[in-house]
Every structure is written in C-alpha cells, then in structure tokens.
N, C-alpha and C positions, 0 to 999 in steps of 0.2 A: 156321846160323839164317837164316831168311828174314824180312825185315822189311817192314812196309807200313803203310798207313793204312787204306784200305778195300779196296784190291786189292793183293795181294802183288807185290813185285818182287824178283827174285833178286839178292841182294847179300850176300856173306859178311862176317863180321866182319873178315877180313883185308883185303878190298877196301875196306871202310869205313875201316879204320885207315890204309891207304895214302893214301886221299883226305884224311884228316884231317892227314896229315903233309905234304901238298902245300904248299910254302913260299909259293906264290902265293895260297893260300886259295881257289882256284877249284874248280869241280865239273866242269870239262870242257865246260860248256855256256855259258860266259860269265858265270855267276852267281858271286857271292862267298859262300863258305861261312862262316857266322859263326864267330868264334874259339872260342866255347864248344863248338861242334860239332867243330871241328878238334882240340881238345885233350881231348875227352871220353874217359875211360878205357874200355878194352875188356876189361880183366881186373882182378881184385882187387889184383894187385900194383901196378897203375897208379892204383888208387883212393885218394883222399886223404880221411881223416876216418872217423868212425863206427867206431872201433876196438872199441867195445863190441858191435858186430854183426858185423864182418868180421875181427876179430883172430883169432889162433890159438885154436882151440877154441870160437869164438863161433858163434852159430846160422847166420848166413848163409854163413859160410865153410864150415861143416860141410855145409850143403845143397849148395853148389857142389862140394865135394870128393866128395860121394856122388852127384852128378848127380841130385839130387832137388829138386823144386820144388813148391810148394803155394800156394794162394791166400793173399794177405796184403795188408795195408794199411800203407803208410809214412806215419807222422804226424810232421811236423816243419816247421820254418820254411823259407822259400824258399832255393834256392841251396845246399843241403847234400848233393845227390847222389841224390835219389830216382829221377829218370829214369835216371841212369847205372847205379844198382844194379839196376833192373828189367831193363835191357838186358844187363847182365853175367849175371844169373841166367838169362834166356832163352837167352843164348848158351851157357851151361854145359850145357844139356840139348838143344841144337840144335833149339829150338822155333821155330815160326812166331811172329813178334812183330808185334803191331799196337798202335800208339800213338794214343790218342784223347784229346781234351780234353772233359770233361763240359760245358764252356761251350758248345761248338758241336755235339757229337755227340748223336744221338738213337737211338730204338729201331731205326729202319731201318738205321742204320750198324752197330749191334750184330748185327742179324739177318743182314746180309750176311756178317759175319765168322763167326757161329755156324753158318750154313748151310754155309759152306765148311769149317769145322772138323769138322762131323759127317761129312763125306765123306773125311776124312783119318785116317791112322794116327798121324801125327806130332802131338805136343803143340802146342796153340795157347795163347799167352800174350797176354792183352789188358791193356795198361797204360792205366789210366784216370786221367788227371791231373785234379786238382780234383774228386775223386769226391763231395765234399760238395755240389757243384752239382747232382748228379742228384736228381730228386725221388723220392718214394716209389714211384710207378708204374714209373719207369725202373729203380729198384733191384729192385723185385719181379720185373721182367722178367728180370733177370740171374740171380736166385736159383737156379732149377732147373738152369741150365747150369753154374753154379759147383758146385752140389751134386753133379751127375752127373759132373763132370770133363770135360765137353765143352770147356770153356775153363778156363784157370787165370787168375784175376783178380789183378792187382797194382794196387791203388788208391793214389793219392797225395793227401794232404790237408794243409793248414796248419791245419785246424780239428779240434777234438776229435771223433774218429769216434764216440764214445759218444753224441754229440748229433746227428750228421749222417748216420750210416749206420744203416739199419734193423737191428733186433736179429737177425732171422734171417740176414741177409747177414753181419753182423759176427761172429756165432757160427761161421761157416764160414771165417773168415779169421783168420790170426794178425796181431796188430797189433805193429809194430815202431816204436819212438819214435826218430827221428833228431834229433841235437843240432846246435846252431849250431857252426860250425867255430871252433876256437880259433886264436889268433894264429899258432902254429907251422904249422898246417895251411893257413891263409890265405897265409902266406909261400910255401909250396910251390906253391900254385896260381898265385900271382902270378909266381913264377919260371918256371913252366912256360909261362905265357902270354907272358912276355917272350922266352924262348928261341925259341918258335914264331915270334914276330914279328921276331926278331933285333933286339930293342929293349933299351935300358938304362934303369934307373931308380935314382936314388940312394936311400939307406936312409931318409932323411926322408920321401920320397914314398911309399915302401913302407909305412912306419909310418902315415902319414896315411891311405892308401888302406885299410889293414887296419882302422883305427878307423872310418872312414866306412862301409865295407861291413858292419860289425857282424855278422860270421859268415856272410855271404851270398857264397859263392864266385862265383856267376854275376854278381852286381852288380860285383864287383871286375874280373872278366874284361871285362864290357861297358864299364866305365870305361876300362880300358887300351886296348881296341879303338877306342873313340871318340876318345880323346885321341891315339892313334897316327895316326889318320886326319887329324887336324887340325894336330898339332904335330910338330916334328922331335925335340924333347927332352921327356922325361916328367919333370916336376917337380911339387912341390906346387901351384905356381901354375898350371901348364897343366892339371893335373887339376881344380882348382877352376874354371878357366875353362870346361872341358868340362862340368862339372856344371851351370854356370849358363847354358850355351848354350840359347837358346830353340829351337834346331833339333833338340835331342836330347830325347827323351821317355823317361823311365826306367820300369821295371816298377812297377806300382802296389803291389808288395810291398816296394819299396825305401824309401829315406829319406823321400821325399815322401809316401808312403802314411801313414807313422806321424806325420809332421808335421801332415798334414791332419786325421787322426782326433783328434790331440791338440788342435788348435785348435778343432775341432768340440765336443769335450767341455768345454773350458775356456770357450768362448763360452756354452754352455748354463748352465754353473755360474755365470757372471757375469750371467745373465739378459739377455744380449745377443742378442736374437731375430734381428736382421738378420745378424749375423756367423754365427750358428749355421745360418741358412738358406743363406748364401753357401757355407759349407764343405760343407754337405749337397749343394748343387748341384754343387760341384766333384767330390765323390765319385761322385755319380750319373752325371755326364757322363763320368767316367773309366771307368765300367763296374764300379764297386765292387759287390761282392755285397751286395744289400739286406739279407740276413739278418745279415751282419757288422755293418752299421750299426744294424739293429734290436736286435741282441743287446747292443751297447754302450748303447743307449737303455734297455733293461731293467735293466742294471746301474746306470746313472745314476739311474734312478727310485728305487731303494732306497738307493744310496750317498749321493746329494746332496740328494734331496728328502725321502725318508723320511717321518717322522711329520708334517712340515709339511703334506703333502697326500698321504695314503696312496693315494688313487685314481690317483696317477701311475703306480704299478706296474700297475694294471689297464689304463690307457691304453697303456702301453709294451708290455705283453703282447699287447694287441689289435693294435697296429701290427705286432709280430713275426708274429702269426698271419696278418694280411692280406698281408704280404710273402711268407709261405710259400705261401699259397693262390693269390694273384693274380700275383705276379711283375711284372717290368718289362713295359711302361712304366707301367702304371696305379699300381703300388704306390708310385711316387715321391710321389704325392699323399697316400697314407697316411703316409709318412715325414714329409712337410712338416707335416701336421696334428699328428703326434706331437711334432715338434721345437718347434713354436710353443707347444704345451701345456707341455712339459717346461721350456723356456727361461723361460716366463712364470711358472711355479709358484714359490711360496716354497721356500726351501732350508733343510734341517735335516739335519745329518750325525750327530745324537746317537745314533741306533740303530746306525749303522755304526761310530762311534767306540767305543761301549759294547761292541759285540761283540768288537772287536779288543783292547780292554783285557782282556776275559775270556779271549780266546784266548791272550794273553800269559801270563796266570797258569796256564793249562793247560800251556803249554810249560815254564814255569818250575818248577811244583810237581808236574807229572805227575798220576797218578790218585789224588787224595786220597780218603780214605774218605768215602763218602756217608753222611749222617746216617741213623741207624737208622729214624727215624720216617717218612722219605720213600722207603724202599726198597720194592721190589715184594714182595708176599707171596703167591705162587701155591700154597705148600704149608703143611701144618700144622707141619712141622719149622721152616720159616722163621719162622712166627709164634711158635713156642715159643722161638726164639732172639732174639726181640725185634724182628724186622723189622716195620715199620709201627706199632710201639707208640707211642701218644701222638699219632698223626697226626690233625689236625683240618683240615677243608676250607679254612677261611678264616683259619687261623692267620697272624698278621702278623709273627711272628718269622722270622729268617733261615733259609732252607733250604739255605744254602751249607755246604760242609765246614767243620769247626771252625776250621781255620787261616785261613779266608777270611770268616768270618761277619760281619765288620764292613766288608767291601768294598762300595763303591758304584760300579758300572760305568755306570749310566744315571741 
C-alpha cells in the first residue's frame, strides 16, 4: 500500500510498523512521532474493539479475508479506530491510500488525487475524516468518481450520516456503526501504550483513566503520553495534574467538549444569557462545528421552550439554515442572535414531558388495538368490518386504545 495526503510517498505497511516500534518515538528526521501513531495497529489481529465488525464471520473481516473493499462510512464516537480500520482495509488490497480531513480539504485536493487515480490500475482509497463537514457541492463532486469506482471512499463521522451526507452518496456507501470502547478494550490500549513507552501505571490510575476517557482510546493514549512527558510516575494524581495543565489542550471531542456543550445548554435553560453567550464563544473559538451547536439549539427549542414560545423552533431552524449556507466566520453572529433569543424565551417542557410519558406506555404495553372508529377505511371490506364506524370529526371522547382511555399525558 502506498500512502499519502496530496502526493503519494512510497512507504509500505512494514516500514510504517517498524517506525511505530522505534522506542525513541522518532521518525529519523528529528521529529517526535505521536504515541497514537506509533501504536496504531496495522492488521486486524492487532486491532482492539469493534468485534461486531471485525470478529470472525463479521463483515469487515470477511472483506479483508477476500481482499475486497468498497465505499463505506464509519459512524461512531471519536477514538474508536475509524482511521486505523480504513488503513487496515486499504493495506489488505494493496491500495494507494490518501488521508484527508474535510475541515481543511477542498475540491482541488480531491481533483489532484482523482486525476492521479484515473491514470493508475491500482485501486485508490480516499479516507475522508469528518465527512460531515463537506458541504453539498463538495459531496456532489465526489459522487461520480465513487459511483464509477475511480476512487473507493471511506468516510468517517461522529454525526449521523443520514443528516449530514447527501442521499445519492450515502446510497453508494455501506454505513458501519462503530461503538465506544468498553473497559476491557480500553485496558488493552492503555497497556499497549505503557509497554511502548516502557512506563508503569498502578491499577487505580488505569481505572481512573478508563473512566475519564469514556470509551475514547485516543484520549487515553494522549493522556498517557502527556503525563509521561511531565512526570516520572504515572498515578491518578499526576494524570489529573496533566489534565489540568494550562499548557495542554485536548481534542474538542474529549471531556472538555462535552462539559462546554452541557454548560451551554444548562445556561440557556436557566435563562442566563451572559453565560450562554460565553460558552458559545468558547465553542466557536475552539473551532466547534457550527452545525453541531445549531443542532443542539433546534433540540433545545422544542425540549425546553416548547409551547411557551412556539416560534423558538422557527428561529432555531433559521439559525441552523444560516450556519449551513453561510459558515464561519459570519455565522457566529447568527448563532449569537439565536442564543440570546432562546435563552431569553420563557420555558415550558410540557410537550416534551408529555411525549415521553406516551412513549413509556408504548414501550410498556406494545401495540395496543387501535379503536375501530379511528382506523383507516380504504376498502369496502374494512368498512364492512366496522373500520371507521361511529367516527365524528370533533368528537371529544378519548381516541386512545381502550386500556389507556383515561390517560392524560399533556
């Protein structure tokens, strides 16, 4: 497999593996290779997690065993092996491998790769991280080359691809859902990192790190690497000190990401406009996807404001659309406008609470028989059986199933 970004450089998986095993962590040019790269698996036997996809008889293992590869999208939380799996798949078919981030890549980058792929007989795999960041025009550009097989696309996303990837492109890719790593899998990753660094960590520290990383293998590796660079002993205390260090900045998909969005939502819920604007500014300054913020605002408009001010949903959707069409930097103004409106609005969770009370009954009682008078009557047979009989447009009696007729959800 040849790997590259925009221009290929000849490097086999064996060479890469040898470099990853260099105890000094160097790349031969004086630079330090990140620990996550050094311990990246190059085969499925080394890969940790996602047994539902790579276990015996599972789809991705079968694809590798048969040396077959197809366009696909990996959907899952950060740090669970999306990039590693893409590289393993490309290596299995000896394909040219190009890794791009949708945050920084554009059509010109793709065109360079596609032009090169068209002149080759060997398969070209394009791994597009954060594919949800590509706009519709960029995804449309990819479509014919994916469809014709000029490139094999492997996209990675933390967002639901049904919402973020255009339907024609999505229909030409298989979607695989990756799961958070469980404790046993996290323990294996932590041990691998420690062996590579020739470091030791007591069990309490391992347990704390596993809980803190919350299924994100990369975050655990980064924590170990940063702590190892600062302290001679890896304990719960030194790991906590590393986390709190102002000189270290963690991936925005890590704990701070979720802490900030939580504070943002809770500030709007409390009608604390100033705090909501502050947490918005923190997210924007950190480069958070504006659509992620706007999507949370759309949810908030129905969940927390609801019937108190129904126009909140209209405003939130308008903000989402503005972010979608305008993008940074201007859309930060749209976000600010929406946040002040939502935080200032009266709050009413009655519709939200009522729905989930109804949902609870659905789960508890299953598909209860629908009353005959409100059933659909598309045929004469159904009418003869009593479907729709007795229905009156403005009847105020309950239309719920018999077992629930006295229920009041709202």
